[in-house]
N, C-alpha and C positions, 0 to 999 in steps of 0.2 A: 339747721344744716346737718346735724347728726342724722336726723330722720331721712333726709334726702340721700345722704351718702349711703346709709344702710339699704334703702330701697334700690338705689342704683347698683349696688354690689349684688344684691339678690337677683335683679333683673339680668345682669350680665351673665350670671350662672344659668338662669332660665333660658336665655336666648342661645347660649352656647349649647345647651342640652337639646336644642332643636325645636323650639316653639313654632308652630305654624300660625301665621296671622291671617285673619279672615276679615273680609268686608272692606268698605271704603277707606277706613283709617289706615289700612296697610299701605296705601299709596299716599298717606299724609293728608287726607281730606276729611273734613267733618261731613256727616251725612246731611240730607235735606231737612231732617227733623230739627237738628241743631240750628240751622240757619233760619228756619221758619219760626221756631220758638223764640229765638233771640230778638225777632222783630215784633213779638207781642208786647202789649202793655196792659195795665189794669183797665184800660178803656177798650181793649179789643172785644169785638162782638163775636160771641159764640152762639151758634144755633143748634138746638137739639134736632137731629135729623132722623133718629131711630130710637125706638123704645121696645126692646125685644124681651118678652117674658122667657125665663129659663124654666122649662117645664120638667124639672127634676129636682130632688132635694139638693140644695146648694149649701146649706148650713151657714157658715160664717166666712164669706169670701175674703181672700188675702192678697193675691198677686196675679198679674197677667203677664203672659209672654206670647208675642205674635210669631208664629212659625208658618210662613207661607199663608195658605188659606185656612189654617187652624189657629184656634185660640186656646192656650193652656191657662187654666184657672186653678190656683191652689186654694184650699179651703179646709177649715177645721170643723169636725163634727164633735161637739162636746157631749159626752155621755154623763159626766159628773163634773160640775163646775168647781174650780178651785175655791176654797173657803179660807178667808183671812184668819190667821192665828191671833189670839189675844196678845201674845208677845212672840217675837221671832223665834223660830226653831231651827237650829243648825244653819243660821244665816238666811233662812227663807221667811218671807212675810205671809205666806199662804200655803195651803196644801197643793199638791201637783194636779189634782183632779184626774179625770180619765177622758180619753177621746180617741178619735181616729183621724189620721191625716189623709187628705185626698188631693190629687191633682187631676182635674177633669180636662178632657180634650173635647173641644167643641168645634163645629163648623161655624161659619160666620152668620148663619141663621139661628144660632143658639141651640142646635141639636147636640145632644150628648153622644159622643162617639166612643169614649173610653173613660173608665174610672181607675186611676192608678193610685195604689196605697203607698204612703211613705210614713216613716217614723218607726219608733221602737219604744215600747214600754211607756214611761211618762213623757217621753219626747214625741208628742203627737201633734204639735201645732206647726203646720207649714207657714211660711211667711211670704214676703215678696220674692218673685222669681225672675229669671232672666234667661234669654236664649243667646248663646255665643256664636251661632252659626253652625254649630255641630250638635250641641247638647243643651237641654234645659236644666239650669242649676236651681236647686230647691233646698232651703234649710228646713229642718223640723226640730222644734225646740220644746222645752217644757213651757207650760202656760203660766210662767211666773218669772219675775226679773232675777238676775244674778244666778242663773241656773245652768243649763247645758244645752247643747244643740248638736245635731248631726247634719252635715252638708252632703247632699246627694246630687248626682246628675242623671238625667233621663235621656235615653236615646230616642229621638222622635220617630225613628224608622221602625224600631223593634219594641219600644216602650220599656226596655230593660232599665231597671233602677240600679245604680251603682253607688255605694257609699264612697265618699271621697276623703272626708276627715271629720274630726270631732272637735268641738270648741267648749271651753269651760265658761260659758256665758249664754244667755238667751240671745239668739241671732234671729232678728225679725225680718231680714231680707238680705239677698245677695245679688251681686252683679259681677260678671266676668269681664275683665278688660281684654278685649280681643288683641290689643297691641302688645301688652306686657305679659298676659297670661295670669296676672294676679286676680284673686277673688276678693272683692270688697263687700263688707257687710255692715249692718247696723244692729245695735243692741236694742234692748227694751226701750221703747220710746225714742229710739235713734239718738240717744244722748252720747253714745260712744260710736265712732266710726272706725272699723277695723280693715286691715288688709292682710291676706294670707297668700302663700303660694298655693298652687293647685293641689299640692300634697298636704297642705294644712299648717305649714310653718308660718307663725305670725310675724309679720314684718312691720306692722304699724298699728297703733291704737291712739286715737286722739279725740278730744271733745268736739261735738258738733258745733259748728260756728253759727248755726241757725237756732235761735231761741223762739222763733215764731211758729215753726211747724215741726211736728213729729213725723218723720218720713215713714210711710207705710209700704210703699212699693216703688222700686227704681228699675230702670232699664238702661242698658248701654246704648248710647245714641250717636257716638262719633269718636273721634280720636281721643281716647282716654277721658271721656266725659260720660256722666250718668244724669238722667232726668228722673226726678223723684216727685211723686205725689204725696201729699200729707194733709194733716188736719190738726187743729188745736181745739180742745173742748174748754169752754168758758162758762161761767155762771152769770145769769142775768140778775138784775137788781131784785127781781121777785123770786129768786131761787131756782129758776128753770135752767135748762142747759142750752148752750148755743155753740155751734161748730163753725170755725173759720177754716176753709180749705185753700189749697194752693199748689203750685208746681214750681220746682226749682231745678236749675241746671248747675251741676257741680263739676269741677275740674279734678279728676282723679290724680292727675300728675302734680298738682299744686296744693297738697294738703286739703283736698275737698273744698277749695275756695268756691264760694257761690258766684257764678258768672251772671246769672239772670234769674229772677223769680217774680211771680205774679200771684195775686189772689185769684181764686176761681169762683165766680159769682153764681153758682147753680146748686140747687138742692133737689133731692129725690122726693118722691111722694110721701116717704116716711119721715122727711125732715132732715135727712143727713146731707152733709156736704158731699158732692159727688166724688171728691178726691179722698174720701175717707179710707178707702181700702184699695182695690186693684185699679191701676191706671196703665194705659199704654198709648203711645202716640205714633202716628205714621203720616206721611205725606202722600196724597193722591192727587196728582195734577197740580191744580192751583189751590188746593185746600189742605189745611192742617187738621187732622182728625184725632179726636180723643175718645178712647174706649174706657168706660167706667162700669162698676157694679157695686154701688155703695150699700145696698140693703141686704140683710140676712134672709135666708130662705124661710125662716120661721115667722117672718113679719106678715102683716095683713095682705100685702101685695106680692110677697115673695121676692125673689131676686130678679131684677130686670137688668139687661144689658143696655146701658144708656150710651148713645153715641152723639158726640158734638163735633161740629166743624166750624172752622174759621177761615176766611179767605186769606191767602198769602199775598202780602203787598209786594 
């Protein structure tokens, strides 16, 4: 009750200040993606309809945002990988490493149109991203847990990058609620779910209710709802690695309560769950479409844009 009262008071101040609401949720409706996703089950048939090689260095893809006929793809270029400490140093379990944060702008054929740099110093790791109808929101964090992050927004018309606020934790992804104006984020492994005002005042932090998936990339999909893709890494009896991937719909208005979730039964040619990193969904006519890019650019097949479709019942 205290959390909801606090958020309600913050929202009242935001709305009085003149927040402009964008999209279907402004009229009190969920969008088509929410309705189509809520109708899916673990038995839903998904068909891979496209496999598009991205013919430029993509490094380690992180998040997708669909902006009209453009696809924004965040990615981290690691120049020096973090190295674990024998014992924690100043509360950190590893060195910060070195790298460069990228947000690539693509057309829907996978052609690179723009490479936008984000980050500062050791905060070079972009995470999951979101488009709020006006700007693309991007976090850039240190590549280690319990660290720090900078949250930016990118103007898709001018590609101008603006710092919005800083957070004293690793932020692995953000979503902007178009109805309330709050920015929601996930920590390392998405074990903590945050909410801030657009100016960076923290209004909530709570444990993730899901212990099945680590959310990697989320998008705003309706009236105060986010749809997240994620993955869990497991060990096989023989000591190998196995990934379980899935998608989950969360209610931002109700303590990130899970409204619907499904496993996703598809893997890349490199053996990764396709929901391992960037995900984005849209509805096209009678089909629910999923965009993914699970593999790194350094792999044997490079990064491929994989597109799946499912008929809407």
